[in-house]
C-alpha positions in Angstrom: 34.5 90.3 64.2 31.3 89.4 62.1 31.0 90.9 58.5 27.5 92.5 57.7 28.1 93.9 54.5 30.9 96.0 52.7 29.7 98.6 49.9 31.7 99.1 46.6 29.3 101.3 45.3 29.7 103.2 41.7 29.4 107.1 41.7 30.0 109.5 39.0 31.1 112.2 42.0 34.0 110.4 43.4 37.3 112.4 42.9 39.7 113.0 45.8 37.7 112.6 49.3 39.1 110.6 51.6 39.0 110.0 55.5 42.5 109.1 55.6 45.8 110.2 53.5 45.8 108.2 50.4 48.6 108.2 47.5 46.8 110.9 45.1 48.5 109.7 41.9 47.6 105.9 42.6 44.0 107.0 43.3 43.7 109.1 40.0 45.4 106.3 38.0 42.5 103.7 39.2 39.7 106.4 38.3 41.2 106.7 34.7 41.5 103.3 34.4 37.6 102.6 35.5 36.4 105.6 33.3 38.2 104.1 30.0 36.6 100.7 31.1 33.1 102.0 31.5 30.6 101.8 28.9 28.0 104.2 28.6 24.4 103.3 28.4 22.2 104.9 25.8 19.3 105.7 28.3 19.1 104.4 32.0 15.5 103.5 30.5 17.0 100.5 29.0 18.0 98.9 32.1 15.0 97.0 33.6 14.6 96.2 37.3 13.2 92.9 38.6 13.7 90.9 41.8 16.2 88.1 42.2 14.8 84.5 41.7 16.7 81.2 42.6 17.8 81.0 38.7 20.1 83.8 39.5 22.1 82.5 42.3 25.5 81.4 40.0 25.3 84.8 38.2 25.1 87.1 41.3 27.6 84.8 43.1 30.4 85.5 40.2 29.3 89.4 40.5 29.5 89.6 44.0 32.9 87.8 44.2 34.3 90.4 41.6 32.9 93.3 43.6 33.5 92.8 47.3 36.8 91.9 48.7 35.0 88.8 50.9 33.5 85.6 50.3 30.0 85.1 51.3 28.9 82.0 52.3 26.4 79.7 49.9 23.7 80.4 52.2 23.5 84.3 51.8 23.3 83.6 48.0 20.5 81.0 48.7 18.7 83.8 50.8 18.8 86.5 49.1 17.7 84.8 45.6 14.7 83.2 47.3 13.8 84.4 50.8 11.1 87.4 50.8 12.4 88.6 53.8 15.0 90.2 51.5 14.4 93.3 49.2 16.8 92.0 46.8 16.4 93.9 43.2 18.4 93.7 40.1 19.3 96.0 37.5 19.2 93.9 34.1 20.3 95.3 30.7 20.3 93.2 27.7 19.1 90.1 29.8 22.3 90.3 32.0 22.6 91.4 35.8 24.9 94.9 35.5 23.6 95.7 39.3 21.6 94.8 42.5 20.9 96.2 45.6 19.8 93.7 48.9 18.4 95.3 51.9 16.0 94.3 54.6 13.1 95.6 57.2 13.9 94.6 60.5 12.7 96.1 63.9 14.8 98.7 65.7 14.6 96.5 69.2 16.4 93.7 67.1 19.5 96.2 65.8 23.1 95.2 67.1 24.0 97.3 69.8 26.4 99.1 68.0 23.2 100.5 65.9 20.8 101.3 68.7 21.5 105.1 68.7 20.1 105.6 65.2 16.9 106.4 66.9 15.7 108.0 70.1 14.6 105.1 72.1 11.1 106.6 72.5 10.5 106.5 68.7 12.6 103.3 68.2 9.9 101.5 70.5 7.7 100.5 67.9 9.8 101.8 64.5 11.7 99.3 61.9 14.7 100.3 60.2 15.7 99.7 56.9 19.4 98.1 56.6 21.3 97.7 53.1 23.4 94.7 52.9 25.0 95.1 49.6 24.8 97.9 46.8 26.9 97.2 43.6 27.2 97.8 40.1 29.2 96.0 37.0 32.4 97.7 36.8 31.7 98.4 32.8 28.4 100.2 33.5 29.5 102.4 36.1 29.0 106.3 36.0 25.5 105.5 34.5 23.3 106.3 37.4 22.6 102.6 38.0 23.1 102.8 41.8 20.9 105.8 42.1 18.4 103.9 40.2 18.6 100.9 42.6 18.9 103.4 45.7 15.6 105.3 44.5 13.7 102.2 44.3 14.4 100.9 47.7 13.7 104.3 49.2 10.4 104.3 47.4 9.8 101.0 48.7 10.0 102.0 52.4 8.1 105.3 52.1 5.0 104.0 50.8 1.7 104.1 53.4 2.0 100.7 54.6 5.5 101.1 55.4 5.4 104.1 57.6 6.9 102.5 60.4 10.2 102.4 58.6 11.8 105.3 60.1 15.2 105.1 58.8 17.5 103.2 56.4 21.1 102.4 57.2 24.6 100.8 56.0 27.9 100.0 57.2 31.1 101.0 54.8 35.0 100.8 54.8 36.2 103.8 55.7 38.7 103.5 53.1 35.8 103.2 50.4 35.8 106.9 49.4 33.3 106.3 46.3 30.6 104.6 48.2 30.8 107.4 51.0 30.6 110.4 48.4 27.9 108.4 46.7 25.6 108.0 50.1 26.6 111.5 51.4 25.5 113.1 48.1 22.0 111.1 48.4 21.6 112.5 52.0 22.8 109.8 54.3 24.9 111.2 57.4 27.5 109.7 59.4 26.5 108.4 62.4 29.1 106.7 63.9 32.6 105.0 63.7 33.3 101.1 64.1 37.1 100.8 64.7 37.8 97.1 63.5 34.5 96.3 62.4 35.5 94.2 59.6 37.7 90.9 59.1 38.9 91.2 55.6 41.4 88.1 54.7 42.6 88.1 58.2 43.2 91.8 58.6 40.7 94.3 60.6 39.3 97.2 59.0 37.4 100.1 60.1 33.9 101.0 59.1 31.7 103.9 59.2 27.8 103.9 59.9 25.8 105.9 57.5 22.1 106.8 58.1 19.1 108.4 56.4 15.8 109.1 58.0 12.5 108.5 56.3 8.8 109.1 57.4 9.3 111.6 59.9 12.1 109.6 61.7 15.1 111.3 63.4 18.2 111.2 65.1 18.2 111.4 68.9 17.8 114.7 70.5 20.6 116.7 71.9 20.2 119.3 74.8 20.5 121.9 71.8 17.5 120.3 69.9 15.0 120.2 73.0 16.1 123.9 73.5 15.5 124.5 69.9 12.2 123.1 70.0 10.9 124.8 73.2 12.0 128.0 72.0 9.9 127.7 68.6 7.0 126.4 70.9 7.2 129.9 72.7 7.9 131.9 69.5 4.8 130.1 67.8 2.8 130.6 71.2 4.0 134.5 71.2 2.9 134.7 67.7 -0.6 133.2 68.5 -1.1 135.1 71.4 -0.4 138.5 69.8 -2.8 137.3 66.9 -5.6 136.5 69.6 -4.9 139.9 71.4 -5.1 141.9 68.3 -8.5 140.1 67.3 -9.8 140.9 70.9 -8.7 144.7 70.6 -10.5 144.9 67.3 -14.0 143.0 68.7 -13.9 145.4 71.6 -13.3 148.6 69.6 -16.5 147.4 67.3 -18.8 146.6 70.3 -18.0 149.9 71.8 -18.3 151.8 68.7 -21.9 150.1 68.3 -22.7 150.9 71.8 -22.0 154.4 71.8 
């Protein structure tokens, strides 16, 4: 099974949420350890954002090997640090990369089969989609809003006038990564689909989720309920318009009768 991306995104809201049963005590201990090792920033304004460059390859590779449970090939690091095809943004603090987000924009028609249901077919013909490959923050600097800063930068990039064709942004995440799931749900991403055995990590198959957020007027495929709600709203709107027009006509008719008499 091909691995497209993993998300181990920090979140100040992560507490006890899980799609599966976990050992509560074990999870709490891990959270406490992470908080104890975190270093609060003086201000998020002290963090600079810049795009990755080829000189960042080794530093980024070291960070990703620490953050993610898989080994990306060297070609992946070469691509995200040099190719303009990727939106690869780094958060820098004291001249050191402490976080990064990697995404790309692709035509909806080029998505894999499991991701095709994000948009309705009529909207997807000419639409583009943003795809988050990775988002991570150094363990020492989590709980400081760095992940939100990087995600906001990507969303702002995708909602400019020249990128109005981008109708959604989506990602894949391990079902057991409750920290990332909470982070994205708090940011308005919604669960789109369950992907059984989507990942292969160290020879073991892992389940995944697809999460999506809609941009620039995009929306999920309509169900029968959505169509009924739409047509009902048209009827109500038309009814209000008819009442307004009939009221105006009655007023004009009374005025004409009054002037004539």
